[in-house]
N, C-alpha and C positions, 0 to 999 in steps of 0.2 A: 258219493261226492258229486256236486254239480261241476260240469266241465266246460260250460260255455265260456267264451273268452272273458266276459265281464258280467258278474252277477251281483245285483244289489242285495244287501241284507237290511234288517230293520235297525241297524245301529245308527246313532245320530251322526250327522255329517260334521267333520271338524271345521271350526271357524277359520276364516281367512287368516293367514299368517301363522297358523299353528303347524305342527308336523303330524304326519301319519305314517304308518309302515308303508314301504314302497320298494320298488326296484329301480336301480340305476344301471343303465347300459354302459359297460366299460369298453366292449370290443365285440364286433360281430363281423368276422372275415376282414377286419380292419378297424381303423379308428374314426372313420368318417362320421359315424353317428354317436360317438362317445358323448355321454352327458345327458342323453335323452332319459326321461324318467316317467314312471307310471305310479300314481298313488293308489294304494289298495283301498284306503278310506272305508266306505260302507260296503265294499264288495265282499261277497262271501267266498268267491272262488275265482281263479284265473288260470287259463290254459296256456301253456308254453308250447308253441309249435311254429314251424317255419313259415306258415301262411297266415298266422294270427296277427291282426293289427294291434299289437300290444302298446306300441310307443307312438308318439306324435308323428314320426316319419313313416309309419305304416309297417307292413310285415317285414321281417328280417331277411327272409329268403335264404337262410343259411342251409346249404345242401347237406350238412352233417346233422341237422336237426330233423327229427321225425315230424310228421304232420301233427301228431298228438304226443309230443315228447314227454311232457311232465305237467303237473298241475299243482297250484298252491291253493290251500283251503284254510279258512279261518276255523280254529277249533280251540276251545278252552282259553280264550283270551290271547291266543297266539296264532302263528301260521305254520302249517306243515307242508312240506314239499314231498310229492309222491311221483315216482317215475311211472310212466304209462306204458311200459314195455318197449321203450325206445331201442333202436338198433345200436346206437353208440353210447348209451348209458347217460346217467345224470350224476353229476359230481358236486359235492359240497366241501369246500376247503380242501380240495385235492383228493377226496375219497369218494369212491362210487357208492351211491346210496339207492335204496328202494323207497324208503320213507324216512323223512328226517324232520324233526322239530327245529324250525329256524330261529336263530338268535341274531340280533342286530350286528351287522358287520360281516355276516356269512357271505362267502364267495360262491356263486353258483356257476357251474359250467354245463351248458347244454350244446352239444355239437362243438362248433368253433365260436360260440358266443359266451361271453363272460358277463355276469350280472352281480350286483351287490344288493343284498337285502338290508335296507337301512332306512331310517326316517327320511322322508322328503317333505318339502314345504308345501302347504296347501294354498299358498298365496299365488299371485300371478307370476308366470315365468319371467325370469330376469336373465340378461346376458351373463354368461358364466366366465367369459374371458375378455370383457370389454375394458378391464383395468388390470392392474398388476395382481389382483387377488383372484387367480384362476381357481375355479372349483365350483361344483354343483351341490356339495354336501350341505346338510342342514347346519353343520358346525360352521362352515365358511359363510353361509347366509347370515348367521348370528354375528360373526365377526364384521361383515360388511355393515350390518344394521348398527352395531355399536360404533363403528368408525364414523358412520354418517351422522349419528347423534352428537358426537363430540367435536367433529371436524370444524364446525363454524364457530366454536367457542374459543376462548384463549386459555382454557384450562390445560395444565400439564397432564400428560398421559403416560401411564406405565404399561409397557408391553411385556407379557410373560410368555415363555415358550422355549422348547428345546432348541439347541443349536441347529441352524439350517432350516428352521420351520417357516422363515419368511418375515421376521420381525422388521427388518429394514425396509422390505417391500411394503409392509403395512404402514410403517411410519411415513414413507414417501406418499402413500395413497391418502393418509390423513392430511398431510400438507397440501396435496393437490386439491382435495375437496374443501380445504379451509378458505381458499380464495386469497390467501396472503400473497402479496406480490413479490416478496423477497425470496431468497434462495433457500433450498433445503441442503443443510450442511451436516455431515455425519462424522463422528469420531468414535473409535473403539477405545474405551477407557482402559482396557487391559493391555494395550500396546504401548502406552507411554507412562512414565512415572515422574514424580517430583516436579522440578522446574519446567521440564519439557511439556508435561501435561498441563500445568497451570498456564504456561505461556500459550499453548494451543487453545485452551478454553477461554482464558481471560485476557490474553495479550500481555505485552511487556513494553517498558520504555527502554530507550537506548541506555546501555550500561547497567541494566538491572542485574545481570549475572554475566559470568565469563562467556564470551562469544556473542553477547547481545550487542552487536555493532550498530544496529538501527532499531527503531521502534517497530512493533508488530501488533496489529489488531487481532484479537482472538476471535473464536467462532461466534461468541455472543454479539460482538460488534459487527462482524462481517455478515451475520445473518439478519441484518436490520429488516424488519417487517417480514421475516421469514421464519424458518424453523431450525432448531438445533436438535439433532438426534444423538443421544448419549447411549451408545451400545455398551453392554456389560457394565452398567453403572455401579453394580455391586463390587467392582474391582477398584474403585477409587480409594485412595488412602484417606486417613482421618482428616488431614489438613484440607485436602481438596473437597471432601464432603462438607466441611464447615463453610468453605468459601462458596460452594454451590448453593447451600442453603441460604446464605446471605443474598446471593443473586436472585434466587426465586422469591424471596420475601420482599426485598427492597426494589427489585427490578433495576438494579444498578450493578456495575462491574468496576472493580478497581484493578487495572493492569499490574502485573508484577513490577515492583519498584516504584509505582506511582503513589502519590498521596491523595489524589482526588478520585472520587467515584464518578463514573460516566453513566448516564441513563441508557437503558437498552429497550428495544422492542423486538423481542424474539420469543417465539413459542418454544417450549421444551417438551420433547418426547424422549423418554428413557426406556431402556430395555435390559432384561437380564434373563439368562437361561438357568439361573440358580433358584432354589426354593427360597423365596424372599423372606418368609416368616423365620426360616432357620438362620438366614443372614442377620436378621434383627436380633434374634435370641443370642447369637454368638457375638453380638456387638461388632460385626463386620460392616453393618449398614446402620447408620444412625436412625433411630426410631422417628425423630422429628423430620429428617430428610425423607424417609419412606412415606410418612404421612403427607408431606408436601408434594411428592412425585405422584402418589397414587390417588390423585383427585378423580381420576377415571382410569380403570384398569381393563385391558383387553387381553385375553389368553388365547394364543394360537394353538390349536390342537396338533399333536404329532401326526405325521403322514400315515402311520400304521393304524390310526384311529379314524381315518377318513379315506378308506380305500376307494370309495365311490368317486373320488376326484382323480384317480390314477389315469383314467382314459383321457380326460381333457388336459391334464397336466402334460402327459407324454405327447399328445397332439400339438400342444403349444410349443414344447421343446423341439419337436421335429420340424416345426415351421420356421425355426431360426435359419438365418441365411447361411451360416457356416459354423462348424465347431469352433470352440474357443471362447465364446461369450459366456460369462459366468454368473450373470444376474439370475437369481433363483427363478423368477417368473417374469416374463416380459409382457407388456400390454399388447393386445391383439393388433393395435394400429401400427406397431413397429415390426410385425412379423412379415416375413417374405418366404412363403412356403415353397420348398422344392417340389415340383410336380410329382405326385404319386408316392412320396416317401411314407412308408408304413412299417408295421411290425408283423412278424409271424405269430401264430397262436401260441407256439411254444415259448417264445420270448415274453409274450404277455403273461403267460402262466407263471414264468419265473419272477416277473416284476410283482405279480399279485401275491406270491408266497413270501416275498422278502420282508424282513422286519423293519427296514429303513431306519437304522440308528442315526444316520446323518440327515434324515428327513428329505426335503425337496432338494437341498444341496447335493445329497447323495444320489438322488434320481438324475439330476443334471449330469453328474459324473458318469453314471452308467450309460445314459443315452449317448453322451459324447464318445465314450469308449466304443459303443456299438457302431457309431457313424465312422469313426476313425478306422476301425478294423474292417469296415466293409464299404470302401469308397465306390461310388458309382452305382450301387444297387438301388432298387426301388422298395425292397422289403427287407428290413433288418432281421437277422436270424440270431438264435441263441448260440453264438460261436464261442470257442474257448476263451477269447479275450473278455467277453461279457460275463461268462461264468466266473472267471477269475476276479473281475471287478466286483461282482456281487459277493463272492466269498470273502474278499478282503474287507468289505464293509461289515459283513455279518460278524467277523472276528473282532471288530472294534467294540462291540457291545454284547458280550456273551450272556449278560443278565437280562437282555430284552428278549422275550419269547417271540418266536416267529409268528407273523400274522396268520399264516396258514401252514399246517403241518406239511413238511416237505416229503415225507415218506409214509406209506402205510406200514402196518406191522411187518416185521421181517418175513420174507418168503424164501422157501427152499428151492433147489433146482427142480424138484418134481413138479412144482407149480409153474415155474418160469419157462422151462424148456418147451412144454406143449404150446404156450402162448407164442413164443418166438417161432416155433415151427409153423404155427397157423398163419403167422404174418410174414413168413419167409425171411426172418431176421430183421424186419423193419422195426427198429427200436421205438420210434415215435408212435407207430400204430400199437405196438405191444404195451407201451406206457399208458396210452389212452384206455385200453381195455382193463388194465390193472388199477387204474385210478392213481397213477404216479405221474410226476413230471418226467420229461425225458432225461434230465440230468440226474434225477433221483434213481431212475432205472439203470443208467450207465454206472452209477456208483455201486449199485447192488450187484449187477452182473460181474463187475470187476472184483468185488469182494468174494463172490461165489466162484470165480474162476471160469465163467461161461463166456464162450466166444460166439457172438451173434453171426459172424461170417459163416459159420458151419451150416446155418439154416437158410442161407440165401441161395437163390438159383432158380 
């Protein structure tokens, strides 16, 4: 195998704007360089080592990486990772490996550095946190491109994606790019029913129903020259769907109790976390309304399918002024970074192995729990409060497979005790040697009745 840092092959170069296999840096002794990428492209091999200038920012200088730690080599249409006899081992998805055929989304750990093997864009580098759509993944690049194409038009847009994946953030970004001078107004269609929902959307005249003591302009009128965002549009009842279809087709709205329709100038963006084809088949969403809403569709990927964005997402969340703000992703221009706030490698490993059933919203909750539990620190650790927050979320979606296996195959006392003795009861060091996360090893030694304190001293 060729082990020079970058070696060209005779494969054709990918055209600009395409994707090619590559590495994204999540963490290396901290989050400062998260998001840096290297495209493998025409290269035949790449050497991972602490002094190798792999990424745009230069050598990583990770003291836990060996000088010639591991190498990637192109073989049989794919890429293989080979450990080069490193002192601290090479890990893929939490397991120590000597040689491993890589698959897209694999998490690599070399020393205290975390990398994701995944497609990267071959186009010019673009800011990854200059707007609300924080991320460096090829999937988020595609979302940005799609949003840019439709933003300047007046077409309705349908956003699809799991709960917490950032649909409202994306809708606000489409509105921002549209140049429409009016406001961006949002409503969750699942939170209101009947006359209250119709009044919120379409408005009402005085006396239209019990309690309507004065007239009220609905969202479509208040959003003049702006955008109305209908979240969970699949939860609208049949009557509201019929009225919404009329609004979209005629560009007029009739307030509840009124006899006259009023012209509107509001762009509509709708969203749902449901399988939209199934909603139509079950007649829970009118087929004609779906056709009108889906003039342009953008699908947001779940967080577990874009782990290469974890580093820049966490860095953006840590840069918030204080705990308590709940917007899923904030534009970089609004961030006020506390000096030096970062993560330990163990906490980063736990974030990488989590399945994220609540997506970015779940990540927000975990990061806030870490900050609340550790006031005044400059480096957040994997403390019990954070472990509990992660466990509580994982229990919400038992059908979602973990992004990274949290444990190696079961080990017995005969294998664990010598490792604990060798590291004098240091669980974190023992976990690294065994290819486990620290919390996984804690669970294992508790199950086996082993006391690490016996080996300290």
